[in-house]
N, C-alpha and C positions, 0 to 999 in steps of 0.2 A: 376627226371630231367624235367624241363619245357623248351619247345621250342616255340619260338614266330616266326610266319611267317607273314610277312608284304607284302601285295600287295596293290598297289596304282592304281589310274586311268591311270597311265602311262602303266601299264601292262594290265589292263582291262578297256580300255576307254569306255565311253558311246557311244552307237551306234548312228551314224548320223540320222538314221530314227527315233530313239526314241526322239532325240532332236527336229526333225522336228515336231513330234506329240505334244511334250510338248509346243513348241512355239505357236501352234494353241490354246492350252488350256490356257496358262498363259496370252496370249494377246487377247484371245477371238476372234480368227480368225476362221471364219466358215470353216468347212470341206465341200467342195463342188467340183463338177466337176469330181468326181471319175469315172473312165471308166473301172474298173476291171470287171464289170458285162456284158460288151458288147460281146456276144458270136459270133457275126458275123464279128467283126472288124478284119482285117488282118494286121492292123498297130501295130507294136511293140511299146508299150507304156513303156517308161523307163525314170522315173523321178530320177533315182539314181544319175546321174551326178550332177543335180542341188542340191539334198540333200547333197551330199558329198561336193560340192563347198561351200555351204552356212553354213555348220555345224559349223565351228569355230566362225563365227560372231553370229550365232543363239544361240550357247551354252552360250555366254556371256549374251545375252538377257534373256535366260531361268534362268541362275544362279543369275541374278539380282533380281529375285522374290522369295519370301518365298515359294510359291506354287511349283515353279520349283525345288528349293533346296530339298523340302520335297519329291517330286516324285522321284528324282534321288536317294536320300537317301533310299527311300522305295525299289527301284530296287536293290540296293546293299545289303540291308537287306535280300531280298528274294534270291539273289544270294548266300549269306552266308548260308542261310537255305538249299538251294539245294546242296551246296558243302559239308555240314556237316551232311546231313540227319536229319534236324530239321523238323520232320514230322508234329508237331503241327502247325507250321507256315503255312505250305502248306494246312493242313487239313481245316483251316478256309476258305480258298478260295474254296476248294472242296465243302464245306457245303453251300456256298453262291451261287455258279454259277453252271449251268448245260451246259456243252459244247456239241454242235452238230457239229461234224467234218465231212467234205466232203472230202473223200480220194480217189485218183485215178490218173492214169497217165494223163498227159496233153492232152487236146482235147477230153476228155471223158464226157463233160457235167457238170463238177464240178462248173464252174462259174455260169451257169444257175441255178443250184440247190441252191447255196449259195445266189445268188441274190433273188431268190423266197422265201427262208427262211426269209430273211430280210423283204421282202415285206409282207409276211404273219404275221410278227410281227409288222407291221405298219411303217417300215422305208422306206425312199426314199434311195435306194442303192447308188445314186450319192452323197449322203452326208455322207456315211460311208467310212472312210479312208481305203486305200488299206492295210495298215499295220494291221488293225483290221480284215478285212474281208478275205483278199486273202492269198496266200500261200508262200510269201517270208519270213515270220516271224512268229514264231521263226524258227531258222535255224536247219536243220538236213540233213544228207547225208552221203555218204561214208566217212570213217574216213580219216582225213588229219592231218599230223604233219609236219610242215615246219616252216620256220623262222616266229616267232611271231604268229603262228597259231597252236592251238590244237582244232580240231573241236568239241571234246566232251565238252571242256570248253565253246566254242562258243555257243553250244546248251544250256548249262545251263545259260549262260549270257543272251542270247536273250530270253530264256524262262522267266527269272526273269523280264526283261523289258516288255515282252508281258503281263505277269500277272499284272504288275503295270498299264499298259495301259487299261487292262480289268477292273480293279478296278475303274479307273478314268472314262472311257467311259460308262460302264454299271452299275456302282455301285449304282446309285440312281433309277434304273429301277424297275418297279413293278415285283415281282416274279410271276412265272407261276408254279403251282403245287409245291410251296414251294421254288423254286430256280429261280434265274435270268438266262434266256436263252442266250447263247453266240454262235451264229453260226460262223463257221470258215472253209474256204477252206484250207485243210491241206494236200496238195500233198506230203509234205515231211514226213508226219506221218508214211508212210510205212517203212522208213529207220530206225526208232527208235520206233517201236510200243510199246515196254514195257515202254520206257521213257514217252511217251505221255499218255499212259494208267495209269501209276502210279502217274504222276504229275497232270494231269487234273482231275483225279478222276476215281475210278473204276466204277462209274455209268455213265461215259461219253458215249455218243451216237455216233456211227460211221455209216456213209453212204459210202459204197464202190461202185464206179462207174467202170464199165468194158465195153470195146468196142473191136470189132474185130481189130487185129493188122494191117490189111491192111487199113481199113478205118481210123484208128488212124494215120498211117504213111502218108497217102495221105493228111489228114488234117494238119499234121505237116509240110510237105514240101510246101503245099500251103501257110501256114502262113509265111514260110521262103523265099518265092520268087519263088517257083516252084521246080520241080525235076531238079537237076543239069544235064546239057546237057550230061555229060559223064556217068551219072547213078551212080557215086560214091558218097560216103557220104561226106558231107561238113558241116562246122559249120558256120551258119550265124545269129543265134539267141540263146536265152536262152535254148530252148528245145533241140536243136541239141547239144549245149554245155553240157547239162546234159547227153545226149546219149553217147557222147565221154567220159565224166568223168566216167560214170558207167561202161563202157566197159574196160577202163584202170584200174579201181579199181579191176576188176576181172581177170586181167592178160593180156589184149591186149596192144600192143605197139601203141604209137601215130601214127607212120607211117602206121601201119597195119590198124588202123581204117580208115584213109584217103583213103586207097586203097580198102576198102570193098564196095561191092554194097550197095546202099543206104538202100534198104529194109533189107538186111542181117544184117546190123548194127542196124537198128531200131528194127527188130524182136528180136534180142538178148537183147536189152534194155527192150523191152516190157516184155519178159519172166522173166528177172531178177527182174524187178520192181514188178511183180505180185507174184514172189516167196517171196519177202520181206514182202508182205502183210500177207503171211501165216507163216513166220518164225521168225519175229522180235518181236512178242508179242502182236500184235493187237488182235489176236484170243482169248486172255485171257478174253476179254470182249465180252460177248455174245449179247450185245445190238447192233447188227450189221444188217444193211439192205443193201443188195446187189441189185443194179439196173443195168440192161444191157441197153446200149445205144439204145434208140428208142423214138420216139415222144410220143406215148401214155403212155409208162411206166414212162417216166420222168414227164409228166404232171399229171398223176395219183398220183405219189409220192408227188409232191409239193402240190397238192390239199389236201392230207391227213394232211399236216402240216397247211394249211389254216384252215381246220376244227378244228384241235387240238388247234389252237390259237384263236378260236372263230369266224371265218368268215364262216357263214353258206351258203354263196353264192360266193365261190371263183372264181376269174377271173385272174389266173396267165397268164403271157405272154406266147405266143406260143413258143414251143421248135422247133427250125428250124433244119430240117434234110434233107440232100441232098444225093440222092442215088448214091453211088460210086461203086456199086457192079459189074458193067460191065468193070471196069478198072483193069489192071494188073492181069489177070486170073492166071498167073504163080505164083504170090505172094500168092494167096489163097491156091494153092497147097502146097507151102512151109510152110504156116502158120498152116495148119490143125494139124499136129502132135504136134506142139508147144502149141497150145491152149489146146489140150487134156492133155498134160503133166502138164500144169498149173492147170487144173481141178483136176487131180489126186493128185497134191501136196496140193491143198486146202483141199481136202477130208481127208488127213492124220491128219489135225488138227480140223476137224469138220466143216469146212467152205464149203458151197455149192456153187460151181461155176456154174453160169447159162449157161451151155455149149450150149444148143439148141438155146437160145436167142442170145448169142454172135455169133454163127455160121450163124445167119441170115445175118450178114455182114454189119450192119448199122454203 
C-alpha cells in the first residue's frame, strides 16, 4: 500500500527572516550596519517587527526572480532530506563547510568571540547579517506543541533555510585546510546538541563560554533596565523571556516565576542551561574548547584563531570586563553549590568545567 503525504507552504511557510536575507541577495542589496557584535550596547536591537511586516511584499519580489525561486526550492529540498534522513544530501554540506559554533548562556562573551572569528577571517562584522552570524537562527529550544507550532519541525525547517543561506553566503569562499569555515554564535545549540552535532557534521568545532551566574545575572538585568525595584523576576526582553520559558518547561508555573526573587529564577535558568550542554549530545564531539569569562582568556583564545587563519600579528579588539564581584554577596553564597553541581554533571560526560576560573566571579 502506498501513502502520499502532501505538505504545502501553507503548513510550512518560508521564514520571514529567510525572505529578508534572499531579498538582499537577489536585488544585490548590501548587508551593512549589523550591530550583533557590539558587546557593550545595552540597547535591545530587534528588527523582527520590520522583517515580519515587510515579509509578504518582499516574498513577491524574491519569487519574481529565478535565483530567489531556486534558493527557496533548495531550502525545501534540504527540509525533505532532514525529515526523511537523506544523509547523502546533508553529507555534501558537511564535507564542504567547517562550522565553528560559539555556545553559551547570554552575556557570556559569545558575541565578542564570534565577531573576532569573523575579523580573523578578514570580514567586517558589520557587513555580516545577523541571521548568518548570531544566535536566532536556526531555532532550537524547549519542546513546544501548540496551534500551528511543532518546535521539532521548526528546528528542521529553520536548519534547512540556514544551510541554504550558508551555501549562498559562504559557498564561493576559499577553503581553509580543505573546508570553508563558517563561524556561528549558537546559543541555542545546547538545547539540541545531538541535532546540531549530527547535521552540521561530526567534525564541527564548538567553543563553550561559561561565566559565574552572579556576574551573568547582573549583566542580564543591566541589559534589561536594571534590577526590578521589588527584587522579583520580570520579563522585559528576550533573555528574561528565555529564563521564564525554560523554568516553565521544567515545571514552574507562570505565576510562580513572577513571584521568584530575580536571582533565584536566573540561577535556576543558568543551572538548567549548563546541564543541557552536558546532556543533549554536544559532548559527543570532542572538538570542544571551554573558555571561562575573563579578559585575558578571551583575548588569548581569539588570537589563536588569528594565528590559525594566517595573521602573524593579530590585533583583536579588547574584551571589556567590568568587575561586579563586590555586588550581591548573598548571591555568591547561593551560587556556590550550584556551580559545583554543574561541574560535577559536566564531569560525568567527560567535559571539564573550569571551576576555579568561573569562581573568580568575572
